[in-house]
C-alpha positions, 0 to 999 in steps of 0.5 A: 639165513637165520641160525641157533648157537648150540652145541652139537648136543643140543642141536641132536636134542633138538632135531629129534624133538622135532622129527615127525612121520606121516602114514595115510594122512596120519602125522605123529611124533617119530621120536619119543625119547632116548634110553641110555647110560651115561659115563665118562664119553656123553655125560657132559654133553648129550646127557647135559643136553639131555636135562636141558631139554627134559620137557620136550624129549623122555628120557630112561635110565637103563641098567645095561646097554643091551637091554634098554636098547632091546626095550628101545627094539620092542617098542619100535616093533609093536608101534608098527615101527611108526614110532621109535627111541634113540639110545645112547651109551659111554665110550668103549663097553658101554658102547660096545654092549648094544651091538648085540642088540644093534644085530636085533634090529637090523635083522627085523628091519626094526628102526633104532638110534645109536648114538654110540660116544666115541673118542676124542676127534682132536685126539689130543688127550688119547688114549683116554679111558676105555679108548680102543687103539687101531695100530694101523689106521687111527680112524677107527674106534672101537665103534667101527664094529658098528659098521657091519650091523647097521643100515647107516653108520657115520661119526661127527667128527665136526659139529657141523656134519651133524646135519648131514649124518642126521639126514641119512640117518632118518632116510633110513630109519623112516625107509620100509624097505632099508630100515634097521640099526643106524649108528652115529657116533659122538665123538665126546669132544664134539658133543660139547662143541658150540656151533651155528645151525641153520633153523632151518635144519632144527625147524619140524621136518615131517617124512612122509610113508609113502606107499610104493605101489607096482607096475601095471606090468608086473601086477598083470604078470602076477594076476596071468600067474595066480589063475592059472594054479589051482591050490594057491598059499598066502603066507602071512608076513611082517610085512602085512603087519607094517603094512598094517594091510590086514584087511587087505589080506583077509579081503584076498583070501577069503574072496578067492579061498586062498588059505594062509599060514603064519610066521612069527612076526606075521602070527595074530595080525588075523585071528587064529580062528578064522576059518582060512588061518592054519597057523605057523608054517615050518619045523616048528609049524601046525601039522595044517599050515606044512601039509597044505603047504607041501600040496601047494602050487602057488606060494604067494608070500607077504612081508617075509624073508622066507627064512626057512625054519618059520616057513618050510620055504627050503623044505617042505614046498615038495609040488613040482608045479610050485611058483613063489610069488614073492610081495615086499618093499624089500628086493633082497627078499621078494627076490628070494628062492627064485622067487617072481617079485612084486617089489611094492608095499603090502597094502597095495599090492593086494589091493591092486591085485584083488580088483585085476583078480576079481575081473576073471572070476578066478577062485583055487581049487580047494574042497574040502582040503582046508577044514580037514587039515584044521581039524586034525591039528585040532585034535592034535592040539586036543592032545597036548593039552591033555599031556600028563607027566609025573614030574610035572606040567610039560612047557606044551601044556602050560602055555596052553593053560596059559592061553586059557587065562590070560586076556585075550588082549593081554601082550606075551612076549619071547624070544629065544630058546623053546619057547617061540617055537611052542609058542608058535605052534599053539598059542591061539592069538584073538585080538592083533598087537598081543603077539611079540616075537623077536625070532629074525635073530632070536635074541637070547636076553631080549625078553625083561627089557622087550617087556618094558619096550612094549609097556612103555608103548602098550601103558595100558595093556598088561604085558607078559615075558615068556622066557627060560631060565637061561635067558632070564640069567643073562638079563634082568637089569631093567626089571629094576627100571620097570619099577624106577619108571612105574612100568609095571611088567609080568616075568613069568619064568620056565624051568627048562633046567638050564638052556636047553636046546640054546 
């Protein structure tokens, strides 16, 4: 067996540099680079390795650990989870600063590799500066706090453990159902320890995104259910985006005359002016979506967690005959609301149902209801655009005017406060990938670093962060990084006189 003697950090960087993903026959490099801040715990281990391999893998020096991690999340989200960044920080508070972002990644099902530095594995210098000691169990360090927020967690206490840790890490990072934050803790002494790594471990590895079909029996049950329903409605969730099922979703809706509502993650996949697009559902959704959802006898939920706030799943489905048919790769989400689960890839499942349902000459029972609902909402929108206030422009009015002003392919980004609610309701998206909302966690402080992550993903496009004054004050250090790296972002600051609804 051929081996290569490297430090654990060198082997880690070589491994990251050789990871690829294949989707529908297209192969691309999976790990774009590393974002981080150095300090004791990672500067002479991982930091040295990144310097040695700087011609092979990019590194972005951030200013705040939580912010760089949020930038990594935004990058992966904008890339439809097909490219990622890893994030590193020094031990103690530096690494713990990334915990909020780990929650953001896991809640939103966005793959990010966290590499927090850890205390000495040999324990001889303990306690070092910034080390947390847990008297009941000396194996516990500050980084154990990442466990409940990670889809996979490991600690590399010996250099050879890196091999199983990274294989398991990428097993999860490339899993469409179980992806999220992956945490590999790196004790500072082990980062510099050498080991003879098998070249087999270090060579190019391709992770295949194999689309998951549903069984013939499950497809047939779903078709029989749909055939007996008159007023079905589709919900377009983030799973449609990550499966890249845009065409299949649109074709299914059009062929069978089924209107659809959007979640925050699903908004903008299909243009706002599509005749069957009712806009966002839920508390902050449109009149058109919610009035149709109220009377629907079948909810076909595609790639959504069924969050009530953006789907009205627990409040507005009022038809006593309503059933929920849930298409999802994640079993937990597919079975929510006592739904009939179709476990599979959205693109494949919709194509399968389309083919089977076509044999029955099925079409929904909708007449003019869809157009009437959309027309009524258009009247409401007109009124919102005409609001005049003595104290100045309302936030809703500002968004409507900005929607006219910005170019169709400019990317907008937001996350917290009242802005996401107003955006879901009134922003009219014309081009796919230009509406970027972090609303699974609605994390204040995502906006500015998120804009940087999106700009790294889409360097040729203008990126606009919409942020309230409270959220801006919480997190704006990566403005400096955007200048440092020559990645221009635009920040639109909304003065809502404090935190307001937060």
